[in-house]
N, CA, C and O atoms as a Tinker XYZ file with bonds, in Angstrom:
   352  protein
     1  N     14.978000   40.867000   48.142000    73     2
     2  CA    15.268000   39.938000   47.069000    64     1     3
     3  C     14.838000   40.522000   45.714000    63     2     4     5
     4  O     15.574000   40.432000   44.732000    81     3
     5  N     13.636000   41.122000   45.673000    73     3     6
     6  CA    13.141000   41.705000   44.427000    64     5     7
     7  C     14.065000   42.812000   43.943000    63     6     8     9
     8  O     14.326000   42.919000   42.745000    81     7
     9  N     14.566000   43.642000   44.863000    73     7    10
    10  CA    15.464000   44.734000   44.494000    64     9    11
    11  C     16.751000   44.205000   43.895000    63    10    12    13
    12  O     17.281000   44.801000   42.957000    81    11
    13  N     17.262000   43.110000   44.409000    73    11    14
    14  CA    18.498000   42.525000   43.887000    64    13    15
    15  C     18.275000   42.009000   42.470000    63    14    16    17
    16  O     19.121000   42.208000   41.598000    81    15
    17  N     17.157000   41.357000   42.237000    73    15    18
    18  CA    16.850000   40.839000   40.908000    64    17    19
    19  C     16.618000   41.983000   39.925000    63    18    20    21
    20  O     17.054000   41.917000   38.776000    81    19
    21  N     15.933000   43.027000   40.376000    73    19    22
    22  CA    15.626000   44.157000   39.508000    64    21    23
    23  C     16.874000   44.900000   39.071000    63    22    24    25
    24  O     16.939000   45.393000   37.945000    81    23
    25  N     17.859000   44.986000   39.941000    73    23    26
    26  CA    19.062000   45.751000   39.641000    64    25    27
    27  C     20.190000   44.902000   39.075000    63    26    28    29
    28  O     21.271000   45.424000   38.801000    81    27
    29  N     19.967000   43.632000   38.897000    73    27    30
    30  CA    21.024000   42.754000   38.411000    64    29    31
    31  C     21.533000   43.188000   37.044000    63    30    32    33
    32  O     22.731000   43.077000   36.783000    81    31
    33  N     20.682000   43.669000   36.180000    73    31    34
    34  CA    21.092000   44.091000   34.843000    64    33    35
    35  C     21.880000   45.385000   34.862000    63    34    36    37
    36  O     22.581000   45.687000   33.896000    81    35
    37  N     21.787000   46.160000   35.935000    73    35    38
    38  CA    22.502000   47.430000   36.006000    64    37    39
    39  C     24.008000   47.238000   36.087000    63    38    40    41
    40  O     24.761000   48.171000   35.805000    81    39
    41  N     24.455000   46.066000   36.460000    73    39    42
    42  CA    25.884000   45.809000   36.561000    64    41    43
    43  C     26.491000   45.379000   35.246000    63    42    44    45
    44  O     27.664000   45.006000   35.217000    81    43
    45  N     25.760000   45.415000   34.177000    73    43    46
    46  CA    26.228000   44.993000   32.866000    64    45    47
    47  C     27.259000   45.993000   32.358000    63    46    48    49
    48  O     26.996000   47.195000   32.331000    81    47
    49  N     28.425000   45.509000   31.956000    73    47    50
    50  CA    29.505000   46.381000   31.492000    64    49    51
    51  C     29.499000   46.599000   29.977000    63    50    52    53
    52  O     30.353000   47.316000   29.456000    81    51
    53  N     28.551000   45.992000   29.267000    73    51    54
    54  CA    28.513000   46.162000   27.817000    64    53    55
    55  C     28.163000   47.603000   27.463000    63    54    56    57
    56  O     27.353000   48.246000   28.131000    81    55
    57  N     28.787000   48.093000   26.402000    73    55    58
    58  CA    28.512000   49.444000   25.923000    64    57    59
    59  C     27.659000   49.327000   24.658000    63    58    60    61
    60  O     28.014000   48.609000   23.724000    81    59
    61  N     26.560000   50.024000   24.642000    73    59    62
    62  CA    25.674000   49.992000   23.478000    64    61    63
    63  C     26.279000   50.798000   22.343000    63    62    64    65
    64  O     26.942000   51.811000   22.564000    81    63
    65  N     26.041000   50.334000   21.128000    73    63    66
    66  CA    26.504000   51.065000   19.951000    64    65    67
    67  C     25.661000   52.326000   19.799000    63    66    68    69
    68  O     24.444000   52.278000   19.982000    81    67
    69  N     26.286000   53.453000   19.468000    73    67    70
    70  CA    25.496000   54.675000   19.268000    64    69    71
    71  C     24.588000   54.520000   18.044000    63    70    72    73
    72  O     24.937000   53.845000   17.076000    81    71
    73  N     23.453000   55.141000   18.109000    73    71    74
    74  CA    22.520000   55.121000   16.986000    64    73    75
    75  C     23.052000   56.055000   15.914000    63    74    76    77
    76  O     23.371000   57.213000   16.185000    81    75
    77  N     23.142000   55.549000   14.712000    73    75    78
    78  CA    23.645000   56.359000   13.605000    64    77    79
    79  C     22.492000   57.144000   12.997000    63    78    80    81
    80  O     21.416000   56.602000   12.742000    81    79
    81  N     22.735000   58.414000   12.773000    73    79    82
    82  CA    21.710000   59.272000   12.170000    64    81    83
    83  C     21.556000   58.918000   10.698000    63    82    84    85
    84  O     22.539000   58.648000   10.007000    81    83
    85  N     20.346000   58.922000   10.239000    73    83    86
    86  CA    20.097000   58.684000    8.818000    64    85    87
    87  C     20.591000   59.873000    8.013000    63    86    88    89
    88  O     20.425000   61.027000    8.408000    81    87
    89  N     21.186000   59.573000    6.902000    73    87    90
    90  CA    21.561000   60.653000    6.001000    64    89    91
    91  C     20.330000   60.991000    5.165000    63    90    92    93
    92  O     19.226000   60.552000    5.486000    81    91
    93  N     20.502000   61.737000    4.138000    73    91    94
    94  CA    19.373000   62.195000    3.321000    64    93    95
    95  C     18.554000   61.011000    2.803000    63    94    96    97
    96  O     19.102000   60.007000    2.348000    81    95
    97  N     17.266000   61.151000    2.882000    73    95    98
    98  CA    16.362000   60.123000    2.372000    64    97    99
    99  C     16.027000   60.416000    0.915000    63    98   100   101
   100  O     15.873000   61.573000    0.523000    81    99
   101  N     15.919000   59.377000    0.136000    73    99   102
   102  CA    15.521000   59.545000   -1.258000    64   101   103
   103  C     14.002000   59.444000   -1.334000    63   102   104   105
   104  O     13.437000   58.354000   -1.244000    81   103
   105  N     13.358000   60.575000   -1.500000    73   103   106
   106  CA    11.897000   60.629000   -1.546000    64   105   107
   107  C     11.370000   60.830000   -2.960000    63   106   108   109
   108  O     10.198000   61.157000   -3.149000    81   107
   109  N     12.223000   60.637000   -3.940000    73   107   110
   110  CA    11.840000   60.882000   -5.328000    64   109   111
   111  C     10.601000   60.082000   -5.728000    63   110   112   113
   112  O      9.659000   60.635000   -6.295000    81   111
   113  N     10.603000   58.790000   -5.434000    73   111   114
   114  CA     9.470000   57.942000   -5.807000    64   113   115
   115  C      8.193000   58.328000   -5.088000    63   114   116   117
   116  O      7.119000   58.379000   -5.688000    81   115
   117  N      8.319000   58.599000   -3.798000    73   115   118
   118  CA     7.154000   58.974000   -2.996000    64   117   119
   119  C      6.591000   60.310000   -3.474000    63   118   120   121
   120  O      5.376000   60.490000   -3.558000    81   119
   121  N      7.484000   61.238000   -3.785000    73   119   122
   122  CA     7.047000   62.549000   -4.268000    64   121   123
   123  C      6.288000   62.411000   -5.588000    63   122   124   125
   124  O      5.257000   63.053000   -5.789000    81   123
   125  N      6.800000   61.579000   -6.476000    73   123   126
   126  CA     6.142000   61.370000   -7.769000    64   125   127
   127  C      4.771000   60.717000   -7.589000    63   126   128   129
   128  O      3.806000   61.093000   -8.254000    81   127
   129  N      4.691000   59.738000   -6.688000    73   127   130
   130  CA     3.406000   59.079000   -6.427000    64   129   131
   131  C      2.392000   60.069000   -5.863000    63   130   132   133
   132  O      1.227000   60.066000   -6.263000    81   131
   133  N      2.831000   60.909000   -4.939000    73   131   134
   134  CA     1.914000   61.870000   -4.331000    64   133   135
   135  C      1.487000   62.924000   -5.344000    63   134   136   137
   136  O      0.342000   63.376000   -5.335000    81   135
   137  N      2.399000   63.306000   -6.203000    73   135   138
   138  CA     2.071000   64.270000   -7.257000    64   137   139
   139  C      1.025000   63.670000   -8.199000    63   138   140   141
   140  O      0.071000   64.348000   -8.581000    81   139
   141  N      1.202000   62.399000   -8.572000    73   139   142
   142  CA     0.213000   61.719000   -9.411000    64   141   143
   143  C     -1.143000   61.662000   -8.714000    63   142   144   145
   144  O     -2.182000   61.864000   -9.343000    81   143
   145  N     -1.126000   61.387000   -7.410000    73   143   146
   146  CA    -2.362000   61.341000   -6.622000    64   145   147
   147  C     -3.065000   62.700000   -6.660000    63   146   148   149
   148  O     -4.270000   62.778000   -6.899000    81   147
   149  N     -2.298000   63.769000   -6.422000    73   147   150
   150  CA    -2.883000   65.116000   -6.395000    64   149   151
   151  C     -3.449000   65.496000   -7.762000    63   150   152   153
   152  O     -4.537000   66.064000   -7.849000    81   151
   153  N     -2.721000   65.188000   -8.813000    73   151   154
   154  CA    -3.207000   65.488000  -10.163000    64   153   155
   155  C     -4.482000   64.695000  -10.457000    63   154   156   157
   156  O     -5.411000   65.217000  -11.074000    81   155
   157  N     -4.526000   63.456000  -10.022000    73   155   158
   158  CA    -5.736000   62.650000  -10.183000    64   157   159
   159  C     -6.923000   63.263000   -9.461000    63   158   160   161
   160  O     -8.040000   63.269000   -9.978000    81   159
   161  N     -6.676000   63.783000   -8.253000    73   159   162
   162  CA    -7.748000   64.429000   -7.495000    64   161   163
   163  C     -8.207000   65.717000   -8.183000    63   162   164   165
   164  O     -9.396000   66.035000   -8.176000    81   163
   165  N     -7.275000   66.447000   -8.768000    73   163   166
   166  CA    -7.639000   67.670000   -9.500000    64   165   167
   167  C     -8.502000   67.309000  -10.710000    63   166   168   169
   168  O     -9.503000   67.970000  -10.985000    81   167
   169  N     -8.108000   66.260000  -11.427000    73   167   170
   170  CA    -8.904000   65.816000  -12.581000    64   169   171
   171  C    -10.318000   65.420000  -12.157000    63   170   172   173
   172  O    -11.294000   65.776000  -12.816000    81   171
   173  N    -10.418000   64.681000  -11.051000    73   171   174
   174  CA   -11.736000   64.280000  -10.549000    64   173   175
   175  C    -12.541000   65.488000  -10.080000    63   174   176   177
   176  O    -13.760000   65.533000  -10.247000    81   175
   177  N    -11.856000   66.462000   -9.495000    73   175   178
   178  CA   -12.532000   67.685000   -9.065000    64   177   179
   179  C    -13.162000   68.399000  -10.261000    63   178   180   181
   180  O    -14.309000   68.842000  -10.198000    81   179
   181  N    -12.406000   68.502000  -11.336000    73   179   182
   182  CA   -12.920000   69.161000  -12.548000    64   181   183
   183  C    -14.114000   68.384000  -13.106000    63   182   184   185
   184  O    -15.140000   68.975000  -13.445000    81   183
   185  N    -13.980000   67.077000  -13.200000    73   183   186
   186  CA   -15.064000   66.241000  -13.727000    64   185   187
   187  C    -16.331000   66.368000  -12.885000    63   186   188   189
   188  O    -17.422000   66.562000  -13.421000    81   187
   189  N    -16.182000   66.259000  -11.575000    73   187   190
   190  CA   -17.347000   66.337000  -10.684000    64   189   191
   191  C    -17.946000   67.745000  -10.660000    63   190   192   193
   192  O    -19.159000   67.903000  -10.521000    81   191
   193  N    -17.093000   68.767000  -10.795000    73   191   194
   194  CA   -17.593000   70.141000  -10.826000    64   193   195
   195  C    -18.416000   70.392000  -12.086000    63   194   196   197
   196  O    -19.421000   71.102000  -12.042000    81   195
   197  N    -17.996000   69.814000  -13.201000    73   195   198
   198  CA   -18.767000   69.947000  -14.441000    64   197   199
   199  C    -20.146000   69.303000  -14.292000    63   198   200   201
   200  O    -21.144000   69.853000  -14.758000    81   199
   201  N    -20.199000   68.143000  -13.644000    73   199   202
   202  CA   -21.497000   67.486000  -13.396000    64   201   203
   203  C    -22.365000   68.352000  -12.485000    63   202   204   205
   204  O    -23.565000   68.510000  -12.713000    81   203
   205  N    -21.738000   68.909000  -11.452000    73   203   206
   206  CA   -22.452000   69.786000  -10.518000    64   205   207
   207  C    -23.024000   71.002000  -11.253000    63   206   208   209
   208  O    -24.189000   71.355000  -11.073000    81   207
   209  N    -22.194000   71.632000  -12.078000    73   207   210
   210  CA   -22.627000   72.824000  -12.816000    64   209   211
   211  C    -23.793000   72.498000  -13.743000    63   210   212   213
   212  O    -24.720000   73.297000  -13.877000    81   211
   213  N    -23.755000   71.354000  -14.372000    73   211   214
   214  CA   -24.851000   70.947000  -15.262000    64   213   215
   215  C    -26.144000   70.750000  -14.473000    63   214   216   217
   216  O    -27.221000   71.126000  -14.936000    81   215
   217  N    -26.038000   70.160000  -13.284000    73   215   218
   218  CA   -27.232000   69.976000  -12.444000    64   217   219
   219  C    -27.815000   71.323000  -12.020000    63   218   220   221
   220  O    -29.033000   71.491000  -11.968000    81   219
   221  N    -26.938000   72.279000  -11.720000    73   219   222
   222  CA   -27.406000   73.621000  -11.345000    64   221   223
   223  C    -28.107000   74.272000  -12.540000    63   222   224   225
   224  O    -29.178000   74.861000  -12.393000    81   223
   225  N    -27.498000   74.161000  -13.718000    73   223   226
   226  CA   -28.074000   74.766000  -14.925000    64   225   227
   227  C    -29.450000   74.195000  -15.259000    63   226   228   229
   228  O    -30.328000   74.914000  -15.736000    81   227
   229  N    -29.631000   72.904000  -15.007000    73   227   230
   230  CA   -30.921000   72.275000  -15.323000    64   229   231
   231  C    -31.934000   72.428000  -14.191000    63   230   232   233
   232  O    -33.083000   72.006000  -14.322000    81   231
   233  N    -31.512000   73.026000  -13.092000    73   231   234
   234  CA   -32.429000   73.270000  -11.981000    64   233   235
   235  C    -32.655000   72.083000  -11.061000    63   234   236   237
   236  O    -33.587000   72.096000  -10.258000    81   235
   237  N    -31.823000   71.063000  -11.163000    73   235   238
   238  CA   -31.965000   69.874000  -10.309000    64   237   239
   239  C    -31.187000   70.097000   -9.011000    63   238   240   241
   240  O    -30.045000   69.658000   -8.870000    81   239
   241  N    -31.825000   70.782000   -8.076000    73   239   242
   242  CA   -31.127000   71.169000   -6.843000    64   241   243
   243  C    -30.775000   69.968000   -5.966000    63   242   244   245
   244  O    -29.746000   69.980000   -5.291000    81   243
   245  N    -31.611000   68.938000   -5.967000    73   243   246
   246  CA   -31.317000   67.750000   -5.156000    64   245   247
   247  C    -30.037000   67.073000   -5.658000    63   246   248   249
   248  O    -29.160000   66.726000   -4.867000    81   247
   249  N    -29.941000   66.892000   -6.965000    73   247   250
   250  CA   -28.738000   66.304000   -7.560000    64   249   251
   251  C    -27.539000   67.223000   -7.355000    63   250   252   253
   252  O    -26.442000   66.750000   -7.057000    81   251
   253  N    -27.735000   68.520000   -7.512000    73   251   254
   254  CA   -26.641000   69.486000   -7.346000    64   253   255
   255  C    -26.061000   69.418000   -5.936000    63   254   256   257
   256  O    -24.845000   69.497000   -5.761000    81   255
   257  N    -26.918000   69.274000   -4.937000    73   255   258
   258  CA   -26.430000   69.169000   -3.553000    64   257   259
   259  C    -25.560000   67.930000   -3.366000    63   258   260   261
   260  O    -24.529000   67.986000   -2.697000    81   259
   261  N    -25.971000   66.833000   -3.948000    73   259   262
   262  CA   -25.183000   65.600000   -3.860000    64   261   263
   263  C    -23.854000   65.751000   -4.593000    63   262   264   265
   264  O    -22.803000   65.375000   -4.073000    81   263
   265  N    -23.907000   66.298000   -5.792000    73   263   266
   266  CA   -22.696000   66.446000   -6.602000    64   265   267
   267  C    -21.725000   67.463000   -6.016000    63   266   268   269
   268  O    -20.512000   67.323000   -6.170000    81   267
   269  N    -22.246000   68.475000   -5.352000    73   267   270
   270  CA   -21.374000   69.466000   -4.716000    64   269   271
   271  C    -20.474000   68.791000   -3.688000    63   270   272   273
   272  O    -19.271000   69.049000   -3.642000    81   271
   273  N    -21.058000   67.930000   -2.869000    73   271   274
   274  CA   -20.271000   67.246000   -1.839000    64   273   275
   275  C    -19.186000   66.376000   -2.461000    63   274   276   277
   276  O    -18.065000   66.321000   -1.955000    81   275
   277  N    -19.514000   65.699000   -3.549000    73   275   278
   278  CA   -18.525000   64.848000   -4.219000    64   277   279
   279  C    -17.388000   65.678000   -4.812000    63   278   280   281
   280  O    -16.219000   65.315000   -4.686000    81   279
   281  N    -17.730000   66.778000   -5.450000    73   279   282
   282  CA   -16.703000   67.643000   -6.036000    64   281   283
   283  C    -15.832000   68.256000   -4.951000    63   282   284   285
   284  O    -14.609000   68.304000   -5.083000    81   283
   285  N    -16.447000   68.713000   -3.901000    73   283   286
   286  CA   -15.720000   69.357000   -2.802000    64   285   287
   287  C    -14.723000   68.397000   -2.155000    63   286   288   289
   288  O    -13.637000   68.812000   -1.750000    81   287
   289  N    -15.082000   67.125000   -2.056000    73   287   290
   290  CA   -14.197000   66.126000   -1.467000    64   289   291
   291  C    -12.865000   66.077000   -2.226000    63   290   292   293
   292  O    -11.801000   66.028000   -1.609000    81   291
   293  N    -12.923000   66.091000   -3.542000    73   291   294
   294  CA   -11.693000   66.037000   -4.345000    64   293   295
   295  C    -10.896000   67.335000   -4.202000    63   294   296   297
   296  O     -9.665000   67.307000   -4.188000    81   295
   297  N    -11.578000   68.448000   -4.097000    73   295   298
   298  CA   -10.900000   69.727000   -3.886000    64   297   299
   299  C    -10.155000   69.726000   -2.555000    63   298   300   301
   300  O     -9.013000   70.182000   -2.485000    81   299
   301  N    -10.781000   69.227000   -1.517000    73   299   302
   302  CA   -10.145000   69.183000   -0.196000    64   301   303
   303  C     -8.935000   68.257000   -0.190000    63   302   304   305
   304  O     -7.963000   68.518000    0.519000    81   303
   305  N     -8.980000   67.194000   -0.962000    73   303   306
   306  CA    -7.862000   66.244000   -1.010000    64   305   307
   307  C     -6.639000   66.826000   -1.701000    63   306   308   309
   308  O     -5.513000   66.556000   -1.283000    81   307
   309  N     -6.831000   67.606000   -2.733000    73   307   310
   310  CA    -5.683000   68.137000   -3.479000    64   309   311
   311  C     -5.194000   69.471000   -2.946000    63   310   312   313
   312  O     -4.073000   69.881000   -3.245000    81   311
   313  N     -6.002000   70.142000   -2.175000    73   311   314
   314  CA    -5.679000   71.498000   -1.735000    64   313   315
   315  C     -4.350000   71.628000   -0.979000    63   314   316   317
   316  O     -3.596000   72.557000   -1.271000    81   315
   317  N     -4.026000   70.751000   -0.030000    73   315   318
   318  CA    -2.774000   70.940000    0.717000    64   317   319
   319  C     -1.521000   70.927000   -0.155000    63   318   320   321
   320  O     -0.579000   71.674000    0.110000    81   319
   321  N     -1.499000   70.098000   -1.178000    73   319   322
   322  CA    -0.303000   70.036000   -2.021000    64   321   323
   323  C     -0.358000   71.068000   -3.140000    63   322   324   325
   324  O      0.680000   71.614000   -3.515000    81   323
   325  N     -1.520000   71.346000   -3.674000    73   323   326
   326  CA    -1.630000   72.299000   -4.781000    64   325   327
   327  C     -1.203000   73.695000   -4.359000    63   326   328   329
   328  O     -0.675000   74.455000   -5.170000    81   327
   329  N     -1.428000   74.039000   -3.098000    73   327   330
   330  CA    -1.013000   75.352000   -2.595000    64   329   331
   331  C      0.504000   75.489000   -2.564000    63   330   332   333
   332  O      1.030000   76.593000   -2.705000    81   331
   333  N      1.204000   74.386000   -2.382000    73   331   334
   334  CA     2.652000   74.423000   -2.211000    64   333   335
   335  C      3.438000   74.242000   -3.508000    63   334   336   337
   336  O      4.574000   74.704000   -3.616000    81   335
   337  N      2.842000   73.576000   -4.486000    73   335   338
   338  CA     3.567000   73.263000   -5.710000    64   337   339
   339  C      2.826000   73.817000   -6.920000    63   338   340   341
   340  O      1.817000   73.262000   -7.355000    81   339
   341  N      3.331000   74.892000   -7.443000    73   339   342
   342  CA     2.671000   75.525000   -8.587000    64   341   343
   343  C      2.784000   74.679000   -9.854000    63   342   344   345
   344  O      2.034000   74.893000  -10.806000    81   343
   345  N      3.714000   73.721000   -9.876000    73   343   346
   346  CA     3.879000   72.874000  -11.058000    64   345   347
   347  C      2.674000   71.984000  -11.297000    63   346   348   349
   348  O      2.456000   71.520000  -12.416000    81   347
   349  N      1.892000   71.743000  -10.259000    73   347   350
   350  CA     0.705000   70.897000  -10.393000    64   349   351
   351  C     -0.371000   71.707000  -11.048000    63   350   352
   352  O     -1.473000   71.206000  -11.269000    81   351
């Protein structure tokens, strides 16, 4: 009985519509947003690096260690896109 119920749908004569492939996607807006994000990260990297450099110059190693991590975070965020797009 279970086999009959399980296979009942197999006798369906309906034909499914083929899936249509997407044509080109418009990524202009997304690309611009990501570019703005990367540029923002570069700006923050520069700002945080300047703070880090000042801490090193004044001999505040504890502060410099903290600031290094903050600056490095912004560098890591922008690095994947900056390597690919020289316009940034």
